[in-house]
LUMGU-656043 format. One record per residue (C-alpha): x, y, z; residue in one letter. Coordinates in nm, 3 decimals. Layout:
# LUMGU-656043
       x       y       z res
       X       Y       Z   A
...
This chain:
# LUMGU-656043
       x       y       z res
  -2.939  -1.453  -4.347   M
  -3.320  -1.465  -4.355   V
  -3.337  -1.320  -4.705   V
  -3.061  -1.547  -4.832   L
  -3.234  -1.847  -4.676   G
  -3.558  -1.762  -4.854   H
  -3.379  -1.708  -5.187   V
  -3.198  -2.044  -5.174   T
  -3.514  -2.227  -5.062   A
  -3.615  -2.252  -5.430   I
  -3.358  -2.531  -5.472   Y
  -3.510  -2.754  -5.204   T
  -3.769  -3.028  -5.280   P
  -4.031  -2.842  -5.073   M
  -4.016  -2.529  -5.291   S
  -4.335  -2.408  -5.459   L
  -4.122  -2.290  -5.753   I
  -3.901  -2.535  -5.945   V
  -3.583  -2.378  -6.094   P
  -3.458  -2.471  -6.439   N
  -3.117  -2.574  -6.302   I
  -3.099  -2.754  -5.964   P
  -2.820  -2.696  -5.711   S
  -2.722  -2.927  -5.427   T
  -2.471  -2.666  -5.309   T
  -2.740  -2.406  -5.252   L
  -2.956  -2.666  -5.076   I
  -2.664  -2.709  -4.834   T
  -2.641  -2.331  -4.791   V
  -3.012  -2.312  -4.714   K
  -2.995  -2.601  -4.466   E
  -2.695  -2.443  -4.291   W
  -2.872  -2.107  -4.256   I
  -3.186  -2.272  -4.121   Y
  -2.996  -2.443  -3.839   T
  -2.964  -2.114  -3.652   F
  -3.103  -1.805  -3.828   H
  -3.457  -1.806  -3.679   M
  -3.338  -1.907  -3.329   P
  -3.093  -1.615  -3.354   M
  -3.367  -1.379  -3.473   F
  -3.588  -1.468  -3.173   I
  -3.286  -1.469  -2.939   F
  -3.215  -1.106  -3.031   V
  -3.579  -1.017  -2.959   S
  -3.542  -1.169  -2.612   G
  -3.222  -0.972  -2.556   C
  -3.390  -0.644  -2.648   V
  -3.692  -0.720  -2.428   F
  -3.462  -0.796  -2.133   A
  -3.273  -0.474  -2.194   Y
  -3.600  -0.279  -2.179   Q
  -3.734  -0.447  -1.866   L
  -3.423  -0.527  -1.663   E
  -3.161  -0.270  -1.769   V
  -3.370   0.037  -1.852   K
  -3.631  -0.068  -1.593   Q
  -3.913   0.022  -1.829   K
  -4.253  -0.017  -1.668   T
  -4.531  -0.189  -1.858   M
  -4.848  -0.385  -1.795   S
  -4.981  -0.681  -1.986   F
  -5.237  -0.448  -2.146   K
  -4.979  -0.191  -2.257   S
  -4.754  -0.468  -2.394   L
  -5.047  -0.620  -2.582   F
  -5.143  -0.288  -2.741   I
  -4.783  -0.199  -2.827   N
  -4.702  -0.533  -2.988   K
  -5.038  -0.548  -3.167   A
  -4.949  -0.219  -3.335   K
  -4.587  -0.316  -3.395   R
  -4.650  -0.672  -3.518   L
  -5.011  -0.759  -3.589   M
  -5.105  -0.454  -3.797   I
  -4.814  -0.530  -4.035   P
  -4.911  -0.899  -4.023   F
  -5.262  -0.840  -4.153   F
  -5.174  -0.557  -4.391   V
  -4.893  -0.750  -4.560   F
  -5.077  -1.078  -4.528   G
  -5.396  -0.963  -4.697   L
  -5.250  -0.718  -4.949   F
  -4.921  -0.885  -5.043   M
  -4.893  -1.249  -4.935   V
  -5.253  -1.350  -5.011   Y
  -5.270  -1.207  -5.366   P
  -4.922  -1.340  -5.447   T
  -5.006  -1.695  -5.340   M
  -5.339  -1.688  -5.523   V
  -5.224  -1.514  -5.843   L
  -4.924  -1.745  -5.883   L
  -5.157  -2.042  -5.842   G
  -5.005  -2.177  -5.520   F
  -5.320  -2.160  -5.307   R
  -5.698  -2.170  -5.342   D
  -5.837  -1.819  -5.271   P
  -6.112  -1.921  -5.028   V
  -5.931  -2.187  -4.827   H
  -5.608  -1.988  -4.811   Y
  -5.783  -1.683  -4.668   L
  -5.914  -1.899  -4.384   I
  -5.609  -2.120  -4.331   D
  -5.350  -1.849  -4.383   G
  -5.491  -1.549  -4.200   F
  -5.773  -1.654  -3.971   F
  -5.635  -1.985  -3.842   L
  -5.275  -1.865  -3.902   L
  -5.168  -2.206  -4.031   I
  -4.966  -2.093  -4.332   D
  -4.909  -1.716  -4.358   P
  -4.572  -1.784  -4.526   R
  -4.286  -1.573  -4.386   H
  -4.531  -1.379  -4.166   L
  -4.551  -1.679  -3.932   W
  -4.259  -1.519  -3.748   F
  -4.452  -1.197  -3.684   V
  -4.756  -1.375  -3.541   A
  -4.547  -1.619  -3.336   A
  -4.330  -1.339  -3.196   L
  -4.642  -1.150  -3.087   F
  -4.759  -1.452  -2.887   L
  -4.409  -1.517  -2.752   I
  -4.390  -1.165  -2.607   F
  -4.723  -1.212  -2.431   L
  -4.640  -1.561  -2.305   L
  -4.301  -1.459  -2.169   F
  -4.433  -1.147  -1.997   F
  -4.720  -1.342  -1.843   G
  -4.491  -1.617  -1.711   L
  -4.243  -1.356  -1.588   R
  -4.517  -1.184  -1.389   Q
  -4.622  -1.516  -1.235   I
  -4.260  -1.586  -1.137   C
  -4.230  -1.245  -0.973   L
  -4.559  -1.298  -0.790   W
  -4.446  -1.639  -0.664   L
  -4.099  -1.498  -0.581   K
  -3.936  -1.738  -0.825   L
  -3.632  -1.638  -1.032   P
  -3.725  -1.522  -1.383   V
  -3.490  -1.784  -1.532   W
  -3.757  -2.036  -1.429   T
  -3.928  -1.935  -1.753   V
  -3.632  -2.078  -1.945   T
  -3.692  -2.419  -1.787   I
  -4.058  -2.404  -1.891   I
  -3.948  -2.299  -2.241   A
  -3.707  -2.593  -2.265   L
  -3.983  -2.837  -2.168   I
  -4.217  -2.689  -2.431   L
  -3.938  -2.713  -2.689   H
  -3.856  -3.077  -2.616   L
  -4.215  -3.196  -2.554   V
  -4.434  -2.987  -2.787   P
  -4.805  -3.036  -2.855   F
  -4.746  -3.005  -3.233   H
  -5.046  -2.776  -3.279   T
  -5.068  -2.627  -3.629   I
  -5.328  -2.361  -3.551   Y
  -5.255  -2.000  -3.455   F
  -4.878  -2.054  -3.473   Q
  -4.883  -2.233  -3.137   I
  -4.642  -2.496  -3.269   G
  -4.386  -2.231  -3.362   N
  -4.435  -2.060  -3.027   V
  -4.351  -2.388  -2.855   E
  -4.042  -2.433  -3.072   E
  -3.901  -2.080  -3.058   Y
  -4.007  -1.964  -2.712   F
  -3.687  -2.127  -2.585   L
  -3.469  -1.890  -2.789   W
  -3.652  -1.581  -2.667   F
  -3.601  -1.703  -2.309   S
  -3.232  -1.774  -2.371   V
  -3.192  -1.423  -2.515   G
  -3.351  -1.281  -2.201   Y
  -3.120  -1.497  -1.991   L
  -2.819  -1.374  -2.187   F
  -2.885  -1.016  -2.072   I
  -2.991  -1.090  -1.715   T
  -2.770  -1.388  -1.623   Q
  -2.456  -1.357  -1.835   K
  -2.257  -1.560  -1.583   Q
  -2.479  -1.859  -1.663   V
  -2.414  -1.833  -2.037   V
  -2.054  -1.956  -2.009   K
  -2.181  -2.274  -1.847   Y
  -2.432  -2.321  -2.130   I
  -2.156  -2.276  -2.389   I
  -1.935  -2.523  -2.199   T
  -2.220  -2.775  -2.191   A
  -2.275  -2.733  -2.566   I
  -1.903  -2.782  -2.634   A
  -1.904  -3.102  -2.429   L
  -2.220  -3.211  -2.610   G
  -2.046  -3.168  -2.946   W
  -1.756  -3.379  -2.819   C
  -1.990  -3.657  -2.711   V
  -2.175  -3.636  -3.043   H
  -1.848  -3.658  -3.236   A
  -1.750  -3.971  -3.042   A
  -2.096  -4.132  -3.024   L
  -2.321  -3.966  -3.284   P
  -2.596  -4.224  -3.254   E
  -2.680  -4.134  -2.891   I
  -2.761  -3.766  -2.954   T
  -3.135  -3.709  -3.013   P
  -3.217  -3.491  -3.314   T
  -3.391  -3.221  -3.107   N
  -3.087  -3.192  -2.878   I
  -2.855  -3.174  -3.179   L
  -3.070  -2.893  -3.320   D
  -3.016  -2.700  -2.995   I
  -2.639  -2.754  -3.025   Y
  -2.643  -2.616  -3.380   K
  -2.856  -2.315  -3.294   A
  -2.653  -2.209  -2.991   I
  -2.328  -2.260  -3.182   T
  -2.454  -2.041  -3.467   G
  -2.574  -1.771  -3.227   I
  -2.242  -1.775  -3.040   A
  -2.039  -1.749  -3.360   L
  -2.244  -1.456  -3.488   F
  -2.225  -1.285  -3.151   Y
  -1.845  -1.307  -3.167   I
  -1.856  -1.188  -3.528   L
  -2.070  -0.889  -3.428   S
  -1.812  -0.785  -3.168   I
  -1.532  -0.811  -3.423   K
  -1.716  -0.605  -3.685   T
  -1.849  -0.309  -3.488   L
  -1.702  -0.067  -3.741   N
  -1.957  -0.167  -4.004   I
  -2.206   0.051  -3.816   Q
  -2.037   0.351  -3.976   H
  -2.069   0.226  -4.333   T
  -2.332   0.368  -4.567   R
  -2.467   0.021  -4.646   L
  -2.528  -0.060  -4.280   Y
  -2.693   0.277  -4.218   Q
  -2.920   0.215  -4.515   L
  -3.023  -0.136  -4.412   I
  -3.041  -0.115  -4.031   A
  -3.332   0.133  -3.994   P
  -3.524  -0.049  -4.268   N
  -3.463  -0.404  -4.145   S
  -3.821  -0.481  -4.042   F
  -3.949  -0.342  -4.369   G
  -3.704  -0.567  -4.552   I
  -3.844  -0.864  -4.362   Y
  -4.203  -0.772  -4.442   L
  -4.152  -0.701  -4.813   F
  -3.877  -0.936  -4.928   H
  -4.037  -1.280  -4.936   S
  -4.313  -1.212  -5.189   M
  -4.072  -1.011  -5.405   I
  -3.852  -1.322  -5.414   I
  -4.153  -1.532  -5.518   Y
  -4.231  -1.307  -5.815   W
  -3.868  -1.281  -5.926   L
  -3.803  -1.654  -5.903   E
  -4.136  -1.745  -6.058   Y
  -4.061  -1.551  -6.376   Y
  -3.695  -1.657  -6.379   A
  -3.762  -2.028  -6.326   S
  -3.816  -2.125  -6.695   P
  -3.475  -1.991  -6.793   Y
  -3.143  -2.175  -6.761   A
  -2.985  -1.923  -6.527   I
  -2.683  -2.052  -6.330   P
  -2.797  -2.103  -5.969   P
  -2.531  -1.878  -5.814   V
  -2.612  -1.598  -6.060   V
  -2.987  -1.631  -5.998   L
  -2.936  -1.639  -5.622   T
  -2.715  -1.330  -5.615   L
  -2.944  -1.134  -5.849   C
  -3.261  -1.219  -5.656   V
  -3.088  -1.160  -5.321   F
  -2.964  -0.812  -5.412   V
  -3.276  -0.711  -5.605   T
  -3.521  -0.822  -5.334   S
  -3.330  -0.631  -5.065   I
  -3.299  -0.319  -5.282   A
  -3.671  -0.315  -5.368   I
  -3.764  -0.386  -5.005   S
  -3.553  -0.095  -4.881   V
  -3.698   0.138  -5.144   A
  -4.056   0.038  -5.060   L
  -3.993   0.072  -4.686   T
  -3.856   0.423  -4.731   I
  -4.148   0.513  -4.960   A
  -4.405   0.386  -4.709   V
  -4.240   0.587  -4.433   R
  -4.226   0.907  -4.640   R
  -4.592   0.871  -4.727   L
  -4.668   0.878  -4.355   G
  -4.783   0.517  -4.348   W
  -4.530   0.403  -4.089   G
  -4.798   0.213  -3.899   V
  -4.803  -0.037  -4.189   V
  -4.441  -0.134  -4.115   I
  -4.484  -0.128  -3.737   G
  -4.375   0.231  -3.683   E
  -4.554   0.537  -3.555   R
  -4.697   0.734  -3.842   S
  -4.531   1.074  -3.887   K
  -4.825   1.224  -4.072   S
């Protein structure tokens, strides 16, 4: 969904690349994906973190978490940022080389798709810190979800160091954690969302936009969770086994590959659906190949893995 969202983004007015043939249909596809795909991405991270801490009872300190996530997230952030994102944005003429180095990778204002990596790093630290405070004060850990909801609804709108995205997406990490630790609460959340949709259908003008965005995100997450249960057998397919272990590498590589492919394809009158499918498949295939190559060279640290050299 992330890759497809980035491929179809070329057809939106905000795109840095203008296609030869526009497509309102693919704009709709992109907008639909963006209603839930990043909340779901962060939600899954919260689920996995809860599984480690609450189910497996893994012990960790703030220091050990910081070091682990710095290796897993921030080394790839700076390697891919400085050696792939930065040259792509400069060579294609989208950014000034001096200002973009500062804004993109020192102030973290616009590191393109790598915003997620930097924001997730901070979200891990923020959640763990607040969780420790709750435990110290003998408060339930779900208190963090209330704090996250407040930050989501009343953000500071800070553009520096991805703080704005932390405020927006911290909620979904907390909800993912809650999903693992307090599953009995989830049914009440789903019921509340269903009632909210009913009210919105009857009186659409009274639903604030930020609340409606929460409805959409939770609905998308719930639907994909159900879909995942119904499609467990795909784990045994060759395609799944090829993509799953290389998923983070796909995320790191794919976006700039899409930029180069769409940049050189943009002057030609290629039907939007054809261009989208070709770029989608090609970017994933190249990303998988590069991820495997990096791993075999013993450079796993570059993609957030332990080097096997």
